[in-house]
Predicted model as a PDB file, atoms N, CA, C, CB and O in Angstrom, pLDDT in the B-factor column:
MODEL        1                                                                  
ATOM      1  N   MET A   1      98.416 121.237  89.712  1.00 79.00           N  
ATOM      2  CA  MET A   1      97.624 120.484  90.143  1.00 79.00           C  
ATOM      3  C   MET A   1      97.340 119.114  90.430  1.00 79.00           C  
ATOM      4  CB  MET A   1      97.109 120.737  89.725  1.00 79.00           C  
ATOM      5  O   MET A   1      96.839 118.499  89.489  1.00 79.00           O  
ATOM      6  N   ASN A   2      97.522 118.502  91.446  1.00 88.00           N  
ATOM      7  CA  ASN A   2      97.355 116.791  91.888  1.00 88.00           C  
ATOM      8  C   ASN A   2      96.096 116.607  91.641  1.00 88.00           C  
ATOM      9  CB  ASN A   2      97.647 116.268  93.511  1.00 88.00           C  
ATOM     10  O   ASN A   2      95.126 117.095  92.221  1.00 88.00           O  
ATOM     11  N   VAL A   3      96.152 115.624  90.440  1.00 93.00           N  
ATOM     12  CA  VAL A   3      94.782 114.993  90.147  1.00 93.00           C  
ATOM     13  C   VAL A   3      94.434 114.083  91.265  1.00 93.00           C  
ATOM     14  CB  VAL A   3      94.758 114.175  88.778  1.00 93.00           C  
ATOM     15  O   VAL A   3      93.366 114.119  91.876  1.00 93.00           O  
ATOM     16  N   ARG A   4      95.377 113.297  91.480  1.00 91.00           N  
ATOM     17  CA  ARG A   4      95.136 112.381  92.952  1.00 91.00           C  
ATOM     18  C   ARG A   4      94.139 113.004  93.808  1.00 91.00           C  
ATOM     19  CB  ARG A   4      96.530 112.259  93.944  1.00 91.00           C  
ATOM     20  O   ARG A   4      92.969 112.651  93.952  1.00 91.00           O  
ATOM     21  N   ARG A   5      94.739 113.959  94.349  1.00 93.00           N  
ATOM     22  CA  ARG A   5      93.938 114.912  95.658  1.00 93.00           C  
ATOM     23  C   ARG A   5      92.634 115.372  94.872  1.00 93.00           C  
ATOM     24  CB  ARG A   5      94.975 116.565  96.317  1.00 93.00           C  
ATOM     25  O   ARG A   5      91.552 115.336  95.459  1.00 93.00           O  
ATOM     26  N   ILE A   6      92.687 115.646  94.038  1.00 94.00           N  
ATOM     27  CA  ILE A   6      90.972 116.191  93.722  1.00 94.00           C  
ATOM     28  C   ILE A   6      90.283 115.222  93.683  1.00 94.00           C  
ATOM     29  CB  ILE A   6      90.562 116.936  92.376  1.00 94.00           C  
ATOM     30  O   ILE A   6      89.118 115.261  94.078  1.00 94.00           O  
ATOM     31  N   CYS A   7      90.966 113.888  93.090  1.00 94.00           N  
ATOM     32  CA  CYS A   7      89.916 112.807  92.809  1.00 94.00           C  
ATOM     33  C   CYS A   7      89.396 112.561  94.137  1.00 94.00           C  
ATOM     34  CB  CYS A   7      90.476 111.429  92.109  1.00 94.00           C  
ATOM     35  O   CYS A   7      88.205 112.382  94.390  1.00 94.00           O  
ATOM     36  N   MET A   8      90.762 112.558  95.338  1.00 92.00           N  
ATOM     37  CA  MET A   8      90.334 112.048  96.572  1.00 92.00           C  
ATOM     38  C   MET A   8      89.652 112.777  97.151  1.00 92.00           C  
ATOM     39  CB  MET A   8      91.155 111.709  97.345  1.00 92.00           C  
ATOM     40  O   MET A   8      89.090 112.212  98.089  1.00 92.00           O  
ATOM     41  N   ILE A   9      89.292 114.332  96.994  1.00 95.00           N  
ATOM     42  CA  ILE A   9      88.491 115.118  97.715  1.00 95.00           C  
ATOM     43  C   ILE A   9      87.201 114.861  97.023  1.00 95.00           C  
ATOM     44  CB  ILE A   9      88.942 116.566  97.788  1.00 95.00           C  
ATOM     45  O   ILE A   9      86.213 114.976  97.749  1.00 95.00           O  
ATOM     46  N   LEU A  10      86.985 114.533  95.758  1.00 95.00           N  
ATOM     47  CA  LEU A  10      85.626 114.243  95.285  1.00 95.00           C  
ATOM     48  C   LEU A  10      84.997 113.320  95.798  1.00 95.00           C  
ATOM     49  CB  LEU A  10      85.535 113.998  94.114  1.00 95.00           C  
ATOM     50  O   LEU A  10      83.865 113.507  96.244  1.00 95.00           O  
ATOM     51  N   CYS A  11      85.722 111.905  95.847  1.00 92.00           N  
ATOM     52  CA  CYS A  11      85.046 111.014  96.410  1.00 92.00           C  
ATOM     53  C   CYS A  11      84.861 110.915  98.129  1.00 92.00           C  
ATOM     54  CB  CYS A  11      85.621 109.945  95.857  1.00 92.00           C  
ATOM     55  O   CYS A  11      84.183 110.080  98.728  1.00 92.00           O  
ATOM     56  N   ASN A  12      85.568 111.877  98.646  1.00 94.00           N  
ATOM     57  CA  ASN A  12      85.256 112.164 100.336  1.00 94.00           C  
ATOM     58  C   ASN A  12      84.141 112.622 100.097  1.00 94.00           C  
ATOM     59  CB  ASN A  12      86.171 113.220 101.322  1.00 94.00           C  
ATOM     60  O   ASN A  12      83.152 111.984 100.456  1.00 94.00           O  
ATOM     61  N   VAL A  13      84.030 113.673  99.523  1.00 96.00           N  
ATOM     62  CA  VAL A  13      82.410 114.617  99.246  1.00 96.00           C  
ATOM     63  C   VAL A  13      81.525 113.826  98.991  1.00 96.00           C  
ATOM     64  CB  VAL A  13      82.237 115.679  97.994  1.00 96.00           C  
ATOM     65  O   VAL A  13      80.539 113.733  99.722  1.00 96.00           O  
ATOM     66  N   ALA A  14      81.691 113.057  97.857  1.00 92.00           N  
ATOM     67  CA  ALA A  14      80.339 111.827  97.543  1.00 92.00           C  
ATOM     68  C   ALA A  14      80.112 111.014  98.554  1.00 92.00           C  
ATOM     69  CB  ALA A  14      80.567 110.729  96.339  1.00 92.00           C  
ATOM     70  O   ALA A  14      78.945 110.683  98.767  1.00 92.00           O  
ATOM     71  N   GLU A  15      81.126 110.537  99.361  1.00 91.00           N  
ATOM     72  CA  GLU A  15      80.838 109.576 100.120  1.00 91.00           C  
ATOM     73  C   GLU A  15      80.154 110.233 101.393  1.00 91.00           C  
ATOM     74  CB  GLU A  15      82.049 108.764 100.357  1.00 91.00           C  
ATOM     75  O   GLU A  15      79.464 109.440 102.032  1.00 91.00           O  
ATOM     76  N   SER A  16      80.213 111.587 101.905  1.00 95.00           N  
ATOM     77  CA  SER A  16      79.930 111.973 102.812  1.00 95.00           C  
ATOM     78  C   SER A  16      78.183 112.376 102.589  1.00 95.00           C  
ATOM     79  CB  SER A  16      80.977 112.935 103.121  1.00 95.00           C  
ATOM     80  O   SER A  16      77.319 112.450 103.463  1.00 95.00           O  
ATOM     81  N   TYR A  17      78.078 112.549 101.402  1.00 93.00           N  
ATOM     82  CA  TYR A  17      76.763 113.167 100.952  1.00 93.00           C  
ATOM     83  C   TYR A  17      75.885 111.702 100.948  1.00 93.00           C  
ATOM     84  CB  TYR A  17      76.875 114.082  99.260  1.00 93.00           C  
ATOM     85  O   TYR A  17      74.901 111.507 101.661  1.00 93.00           O  
ATOM     86  N   TYR A  18      76.335 110.930 100.195  1.00 88.00           N  
ATOM     87  CA  TYR A  18      75.877 109.550 100.407  1.00 88.00           C  
ATOM     88  C   TYR A  18      75.572 108.744 101.713  1.00 88.00           C  
ATOM     89  CB  TYR A  18      76.732 108.891  99.851  1.00 88.00           C  
ATOM     90  O   TYR A  18      74.703 107.885 101.864  1.00 88.00           O  
ATOM     91  N   LYS A  19      76.320 109.129 102.462  1.00 90.00           N  
ATOM     92  CA  LYS A  19      75.975 108.361 103.920  1.00 90.00           C  
ATOM     93  C   LYS A  19      74.917 109.084 104.697  1.00 90.00           C  
ATOM     94  CB  LYS A  19      77.313 108.277 104.947  1.00 90.00           C  
ATOM     95  O   LYS A  19      74.159 108.606 105.541  1.00 90.00           O  
ATOM     96  N   GLU A  20      75.027 110.817 104.095  1.00 93.00           N  
ATOM     97  CA  GLU A  20      73.725 111.527 104.907  1.00 93.00           C  
ATOM     98  C   GLU A  20      72.282 111.234 104.071  1.00 93.00           C  
ATOM     99  CB  GLU A  20      73.973 113.407 105.001  1.00 93.00           C  
ATOM    100  O   GLU A  20      71.180 111.066 104.593  1.00 93.00           O  
ATOM    101  N   TYR A  21      72.487 111.225 103.141  1.00 91.00           N  
ATOM    102  CA  TYR A  21      71.209 110.859 102.186  1.00 91.00           C  
ATOM    103  C   TYR A  21      71.233 109.399 101.723  1.00 91.00           C  
ATOM    104  CB  TYR A  21      71.184 111.800 100.802  1.00 91.00           C  
ATOM    105  O   TYR A  21      70.757 109.264 100.595  1.00 91.00           O  
ATOM    106  N   LYS A  22      71.651 108.303 102.284  1.00 84.00           N  
ATOM    107  CA  LYS A  22      71.837 107.035 101.770  1.00 84.00           C  
ATOM    108  C   LYS A  22      70.047 106.818 101.687  1.00 84.00           C  
ATOM    109  CB  LYS A  22      72.914 105.886 102.870  1.00 84.00           C  
ATOM    110  O   LYS A  22      69.863 106.165 100.659  1.00 84.00           O  
ATOM    111  N   ASP A  23      68.912 107.058 102.245  1.00 87.00           N  
ATOM    112  CA  ASP A  23      68.035 106.566 101.995  1.00 87.00           C  
ATOM    113  C   ASP A  23      67.424 106.897 100.282  1.00 87.00           C  
ATOM    114  CB  ASP A  23      67.328 106.893 103.124  1.00 87.00           C  
ATOM    115  O   ASP A  23      66.497 106.267  99.772  1.00 87.00           O  
ATOM    116  N   LYS A  24      68.110 107.896  99.675  1.00 86.00           N  
ATOM    117  CA  LYS A  24      67.855 108.487  98.178  1.00 86.00           C  
ATOM    118  C   LYS A  24      68.464 107.399  97.328  1.00 86.00           C  
ATOM    119  CB  LYS A  24      68.624 110.069  97.836  1.00 86.00           C  
ATOM    120  O   LYS A  24      68.035 107.187  96.194  1.00 86.00           O  
ATOM    121  N   PHE A  25      69.600 106.603  97.929  1.00 80.00           N  
ATOM    122  CA  PHE A  25      70.160 105.798  96.922  1.00 80.00           C  
ATOM    123  C   PHE A  25      69.772 104.207  97.300  1.00 80.00           C  
ATOM    124  CB  PHE A  25      71.799 106.096  96.848  1.00 80.00           C  
ATOM    125  O   PHE A  25      69.350 103.737  98.356  1.00 80.00           O  
ATOM    126  N   HIS A  26      70.034 103.666  96.217  1.00 77.00           N  
ATOM    127  CA  HIS A  26      69.294 102.022  96.330  1.00 77.00           C  
ATOM    128  C   HIS A  26      70.645 101.497  95.143  1.00 77.00           C  
ATOM    129  CB  HIS A  26      66.970 101.794  95.516  1.00 77.00           C  
ATOM    130  O   HIS A  26      70.380 100.982  94.056  1.00 77.00           O  
ATOM    131  N   TYR A  27      71.530 101.661  95.446  1.00 74.00           N  
ATOM    132  CA  TYR A  27      72.781 100.764  95.087  1.00 74.00           C  
ATOM    133  C   TYR A  27      73.881 100.512  96.027  1.00 74.00           C  
ATOM    134  CB  TYR A  27      73.442 101.305  93.985  1.00 74.00           C  
ATOM    135  O   TYR A  27      73.920 101.167  97.068  1.00 74.00           O  
ATOM    136  N   ASN A  28      74.954  99.458  95.719  1.00 74.00           N  
ATOM    137  CA  ASN A  28      75.914  99.390  96.567  1.00 74.00           C  
ATOM    138  C   ASN A  28      77.204 100.016  95.987  1.00 74.00           C  
ATOM    139  CB  ASN A  28      76.049  98.051  96.960  1.00 74.00           C  
ATOM    140  O   ASN A  28      77.163 100.268  94.783  1.00 74.00           O  
ATOM    141  N   TYR A  29      78.014 100.223  96.461  1.00 73.00           N  
ATOM    142  CA  TYR A  29      79.385 100.663  96.165  1.00 73.00           C  
ATOM    143  C   TYR A  29      80.467 100.594  96.937  1.00 73.00           C  
ATOM    144  CB  TYR A  29      79.393 101.755  95.912  1.00 73.00           C  
ATOM    145  O   TYR A  29      80.315 100.427  98.148  1.00 73.00           O  
ATOM    146  N   GLU A  30      81.623 100.698  96.433  1.00 80.00           N  
ATOM    147  CA  GLU A  30      82.793 100.653  97.613  1.00 80.00           C  
ATOM    148  C   GLU A  30      83.913 101.760  96.720  1.00 80.00           C  
ATOM    149  CB  GLU A  30      83.590  98.649  97.983  1.00 80.00           C  
ATOM    150  O   GLU A  30      83.975 101.785  95.491  1.00 80.00           O  
ATOM    151  N   ILE A  31      84.548 102.422  97.424  1.00 80.00           N  
ATOM    152  CA  ILE A  31      85.461 103.593  97.011  1.00 80.00           C  
ATOM    153  C   ILE A  31      86.961 102.716  97.458  1.00 80.00           C  
ATOM    154  CB  ILE A  31      85.075 105.331  98.025  1.00 80.00           C  
ATOM    155  O   ILE A  31      87.058 102.235  98.587  1.00 80.00           O  
ATOM    156  N   ILE A  32      87.905 102.604  96.597  1.00 87.00           N  
ATOM    157  CA  ILE A  32      89.125 102.050  96.580  1.00 87.00           C  
ATOM    158  C   ILE A  32      90.214 103.168  96.984  1.00 87.00           C  
ATOM    159  CB  ILE A  32      89.347 101.430  95.205  1.00 87.00           C  
ATOM    160  O   ILE A  32      89.987 104.364  96.801  1.00 87.00           O  
ATOM    161  N   ASP A  33      91.038 102.838  97.370  1.00 90.00           N  
ATOM    162  CA  ASP A  33      92.230 103.574  97.437  1.00 90.00           C  
ATOM    163  C   ASP A  33      93.377 102.820  96.453  1.00 90.00           C  
ATOM    164  CB  ASP A  33      92.680 103.670  99.021  1.00 90.00           C  
ATOM    165  O   ASP A  33      94.043 101.818  96.712  1.00 90.00           O  
ATOM    166  N   TRP A  34      93.376 103.731  95.117  1.00 88.00           N  
ATOM    167  CA  TRP A  34      94.137 103.125  94.207  1.00 88.00           C  
ATOM    168  C   TRP A  34      95.402 102.942  94.692  1.00 88.00           C  
ATOM    169  CB  TRP A  34      94.154 103.765  93.062  1.00 88.00           C  
ATOM    170  O   TRP A  34      95.860 101.806  94.559  1.00 88.00           O  
ATOM    171  N   ASP A  35      95.922 103.573  95.094  1.00 90.00           N  
ATOM    172  CA  ASP A  35      97.606 103.381  95.416  1.00 90.00           C  
ATOM    173  C   ASP A  35      97.512 102.213  96.634  1.00 90.00           C  
ATOM    174  CB  ASP A  35      98.532 105.116  96.097  1.00 90.00           C  
ATOM    175  O   ASP A  35      98.298 101.278  96.481  1.00 90.00           O  
ATOM    176  N   GLU A  36      96.852 102.171  97.536  1.00 92.00           N  
ATOM    177  CA  GLU A  36      97.072 100.973  98.439  1.00 92.00           C  
ATOM    178  C   GLU A  36      96.830  99.839  97.266  1.00 92.00           C  
ATOM    179  CB  GLU A  36      95.912 100.883  99.901  1.00 92.00           C  
ATOM    180  O   GLU A  36      97.773  99.244  96.745  1.00 92.00           O  
ATOM    181  N   VAL A  37      95.613  99.640  96.957  1.00 92.00           N  
ATOM    182  CA  VAL A  37      95.293  98.420  95.756  1.00 92.00           C  
ATOM    183  C   VAL A  37      96.585  98.186  95.001  1.00 92.00           C  
ATOM    184  CB  VAL A  37      94.041  98.897  94.520  1.00 92.00           C  
ATOM    185  O   VAL A  37      96.891  97.023  94.739  1.00 92.00           O  
ATOM    186  N   THR A  38      97.323  99.122  94.651  1.00 93.00           N  
ATOM    187  CA  THR A  38      98.421  98.473  93.716  1.00 93.00           C  
ATOM    188  C   THR A  38      99.709  98.939  93.923  1.00 93.00           C  
ATOM    189  CB  THR A  38      98.172  98.688  92.287  1.00 93.00           C  
ATOM    190  O   THR A  38     100.533  99.416  93.143  1.00 93.00           O  
ATOM    191  N   SER A  39      99.746  98.642  95.503  1.00 93.00           N  
ATOM    192  CA  SER A  39     101.134  99.016  96.239  1.00 93.00           C  
ATOM    193  C   SER A  39     102.031  97.488  95.832  1.00 93.00           C  
ATOM    194  CB  SER A  39     100.871  99.340  98.308  1.00 93.00           C  
ATOM    195  O   SER A  39     103.253  97.470  95.688  1.00 93.00           O  
ATOM    196  N   HIS A  40     101.434  96.670  95.738  1.00 95.00           N  
ATOM    197  CA  HIS A  40     102.543  95.382  95.684  1.00 95.00           C  
ATOM    198  C   HIS A  40     103.122  95.146  94.336  1.00 95.00           C  
ATOM    199  CB  HIS A  40     101.857  93.926  96.101  1.00 95.00           C  
ATOM    200  O   HIS A  40     103.942  94.294  93.993  1.00 95.00           O  
ATOM    201  N   LEU A  41     102.358  96.341  93.439  1.00 93.00           N  
ATOM    202  CA  LEU A  41     102.915  96.181  92.056  1.00 93.00           C  
ATOM    203  C   LEU A  41     104.398  96.895  92.085  1.00 93.00           C  
ATOM    204  CB  LEU A  41     101.858  96.908  90.885  1.00 93.00           C  
ATOM    205  O   LEU A  41     104.661  97.735  92.946  1.00 93.00           O  
ATOM    206  N   PRO A  42     105.458  96.453  90.964  1.00 92.00           N  
ATOM    207  CA  PRO A  42     106.645  96.941  91.141  1.00 92.00           C  
ATOM    208  C   PRO A  42     106.162  98.169  90.192  1.00 92.00           C  
ATOM    209  CB  PRO A  42     107.977  95.948  90.768  1.00 92.00           C  
ATOM    210  O   PRO A  42     105.238  98.138  89.379  1.00 92.00           O  
ATOM    211  N   SER A  43     107.108  99.368  90.533  1.00 90.00           N  
ATOM    212  CA  SER A  43     106.777 100.919  89.974  1.00 90.00           C  
ATOM    213  C   SER A  43     107.462 100.695  88.286  1.00 90.00           C  
ATOM    214  CB  SER A  43     107.817 102.470  91.145  1.00 90.00           C  
ATOM    215  O   SER A  43     108.254  99.922  87.746  1.00 90.00           O  
ATOM    216  N   ILE A  44     106.830 101.579  87.986  1.00 91.00           N  
ATOM    217  CA  ILE A  44     107.004 101.786  86.418  1.00 91.00           C  
ATOM    218  C   ILE A  44     108.386 102.448  85.880  1.00 91.00           C  
ATOM    219  CB  ILE A  44     105.815 102.755  85.918  1.00 91.00           C  
ATOM    220  O   ILE A  44     108.435 103.519  86.486  1.00 91.00           O  
ATOM    221  N   ASP A  45     109.296 102.374  85.221  1.00 93.00           N  
ATOM    222  CA  ASP A  45     110.519 103.221  84.751  1.00 93.00           C  
ATOM    223  C   ASP A  45     109.906 103.982  83.544  1.00 93.00           C  
ATOM    224  CB  ASP A  45     111.933 102.263  84.291  1.00 93.00           C  
ATOM    225  O   ASP A  45     109.922 103.401  82.459  1.00 93.00           O  
ATOM    226  N   MET A  46     109.414 105.116  83.619  1.00 92.00           N  
ATOM    227  CA  MET A  46     108.774 105.538  82.391  1.00 92.00           C  
ATOM    228  C   MET A  46     109.907 106.009  81.564  1.00 92.00           C  
ATOM    229  CB  MET A  46     107.664 106.643  82.595  1.00 92.00           C  
ATOM    230  O   MET A  46     109.501 106.298  80.438  1.00 92.00           O  
ATOM    231  N   GLU A  47     111.514 106.241  81.745  1.00 93.00           N  
ATOM    232  CA  GLU A  47     112.260 106.664  81.088  1.00 93.00           C  
ATOM    233  C   GLU A  47     112.589 105.153  80.004  1.00 93.00           C  
ATOM    234  CB  GLU A  47     113.350 107.376  82.039  1.00 93.00           C  
ATOM    235  O   GLU A  47     113.005 105.106  78.846  1.00 93.00           O  
ATOM    236  N   LYS A  48     112.268 104.238  80.792  1.00 93.00           N  
ATOM    237  CA  LYS A  48     112.638 103.080  79.860  1.00 93.00           C  
ATOM    238  C   LYS A  48     111.118 103.215  78.684  1.00 93.00           C  
ATOM    239  CB  LYS A  48     112.804 101.270  80.963  1.00 93.00           C  
ATOM    240  O   LYS A  48     111.284 103.305  77.468  1.00 93.00           O  
ATOM    241  N   VAL A  49     110.171 103.207  79.121  1.00 92.00           N  
ATOM    242  CA  VAL A  49     109.215 103.396  78.400  1.00 92.00           C  
ATOM    243  C   VAL A  49     109.063 104.209  77.577  1.00 92.00           C  
ATOM    244  CB  VAL A  49     108.504 103.459  78.871  1.00 92.00           C  
ATOM    245  O   VAL A  49     108.450 103.851  76.572  1.00 92.00           O  
ATOM    246  N   ILE A  50     109.452 105.334  77.643  1.00 93.00           N  
ATOM    247  CA  ILE A  50     109.412 106.291  76.452  1.00 93.00           C  
ATOM    248  C   ILE A  50     110.496 106.144  75.609  1.00 93.00           C  
ATOM    249  CB  ILE A  50     109.375 107.686  76.832  1.00 93.00           C  
ATOM    250  O   ILE A  50     110.334 106.626  74.488  1.00 93.00           O  
ATOM    251  N   ASN A  51     111.689 105.546  75.862  1.00 92.00           N  
ATOM    252  CA  ASN A  51     112.626 105.011  75.169  1.00 92.00           C  
ATOM    253  C   ASN A  51     112.175 103.952  74.003  1.00 92.00           C  
ATOM    254  CB  ASN A  51     113.466 104.461  76.123  1.00 92.00           C  
ATOM    255  O   ASN A  51     112.486 103.922  72.813  1.00 92.00           O  
ATOM    256  N   GLU A  52     111.368 103.133  74.741  1.00 91.00           N  
ATOM    257  CA  GLU A  52     110.922 101.871  73.726  1.00 91.00           C  
ATOM    258  C   GLU A  52     110.205 102.489  73.048  1.00 91.00           C  
ATOM    259  CB  GLU A  52     110.192 100.572  74.203  1.00 91.00           C  
ATOM    260  O   GLU A  52     110.477 102.430  71.849  1.00 91.00           O  
ATOM    261  N   LEU A  53     109.128 103.251  73.403  1.00 92.00           N  
ATOM    262  CA  LEU A  53     108.052 103.958  72.543  1.00 92.00           C  
ATOM    263  C   LEU A  53     108.874 104.959  71.554  1.00 92.00           C  
ATOM    264  CB  LEU A  53     106.902 104.850  73.557  1.00 92.00           C  
ATOM    265  O   LEU A  53     108.123 105.354  70.663  1.00 92.00           O  
ATOM    266  N   ALA A  54     109.739 105.307  71.482  1.00 91.00           N  
ATOM    267  CA  ALA A  54     110.892 106.021  70.728  1.00 91.00           C  
ATOM    268  C   ALA A  54     111.153 105.050  69.595  1.00 91.00           C  
ATOM    269  CB  ALA A  54     112.302 106.305  71.672  1.00 91.00           C  
ATOM    270  O   ALA A  54     110.773 105.373  68.470  1.00 91.00           O  
ATOM    271  N   LYS A  55     111.685 104.047  69.760  1.00 90.00           N  
ATOM    272  CA  LYS A  55     112.580 102.928  69.069  1.00 90.00           C  
ATOM    273  C   LYS A  55     111.083 102.627  68.310  1.00 90.00           C  
ATOM    274  CB  LYS A  55     113.523 101.457  70.219  1.00 90.00           C  
ATOM    275  O   LYS A  55     110.981 102.979  67.135  1.00 90.00           O  
ATOM    276  N   SER A  56     110.242 102.155  68.796  1.00 87.00           N  
ATOM    277  CA  SER A  56     108.776 101.633  68.010  1.00 87.00           C  
ATOM    278  C   SER A  56     108.700 102.637  66.880  1.00 87.00           C  
ATOM    279  CB  SER A  56     107.182 101.725  69.056  1.00 87.00           C  
ATOM    280  O   SER A  56     108.633 102.249  65.713  1.00 87.00           O  
ATOM    281  N   CYS A  57     108.710 104.049  67.234  1.00 84.00           N  
ATOM    282  CA  CYS A  57     108.138 105.243  66.531  1.00 84.00           C  
ATOM    283  C   CYS A  57     109.334 105.121  65.205  1.00 84.00           C  
ATOM    284  CB  CYS A  57     108.138 106.919  67.640  1.00 84.00           C  
ATOM    285  O   CYS A  57     108.920 105.326  64.064  1.00 84.00           O  
ATOM    286  N   GLU A  58     110.600 104.831  65.390  1.00 83.00           N  
ATOM    287  CA  GLU A  58     111.469 105.163  64.605  1.00 83.00           C  
ATOM    288  C   GLU A  58     111.265 104.109  64.058  1.00 83.00           C  
ATOM    289  CB  GLU A  58     112.661 105.551  64.948  1.00 83.00           C  
ATOM    290  O   GLU A  58     111.297 104.359  62.853  1.00 83.00           O  
ATOM    291  N   GLU A  59     110.996 102.654  64.268  1.00 82.00           N  
ATOM    292  CA  GLU A  59     110.835 101.858  63.452  1.00 82.00           C  
ATOM    293  C   GLU A  59     109.985 101.926  62.274  1.00 82.00           C  
ATOM    294  CB  GLU A  59     110.626 101.075  64.026  1.00 82.00           C  
ATOM    295  O   GLU A  59     110.385 101.763  61.121  1.00 82.00           O  
ATOM    296  N   LEU A  60     108.952 102.142  62.580  1.00 80.00           N  
ATOM    297  CA  LEU A  60     107.690 102.630  61.961  1.00 80.00           C  
ATOM    298  C   LEU A  60     107.730 103.351  60.579  1.00 80.00           C  
ATOM    299  CB  LEU A  60     107.085 103.548  62.897  1.00 80.00           C  
ATOM    300  O   LEU A  60     107.281 103.057  59.472  1.00 80.00           O  
ATOM    301  N   CYS A  61     108.478 104.466  61.094  1.00 72.00           N  
ATOM    302  CA  CYS A  61     108.831 105.626  60.330  1.00 72.00           C  
ATOM    303  C   CYS A  61     109.913 105.435  59.295  1.00 72.00           C  
ATOM    304  CB  CYS A  61     109.230 106.658  61.226  1.00 72.00           C  
ATOM    305  O   CYS A  61     110.274 106.382  58.597  1.00 72.00           O  
TER     306      CYS A  61                                                      
ENDMDL                                                                          
END                                                                             
């Protein structure tokens, strides 16, 4: 299951519903594309993160 895809589908459906029935809503909103917003950030080396967490756990135990 691709969580990002499901979230994007839900957001698109919600946005379409809002546009069709906007007279029922009285607030401002903005749907952002998280991938686009965070594209300038460096990628995370998950293996390194897991190794660091394992080291921390070993030190505490």
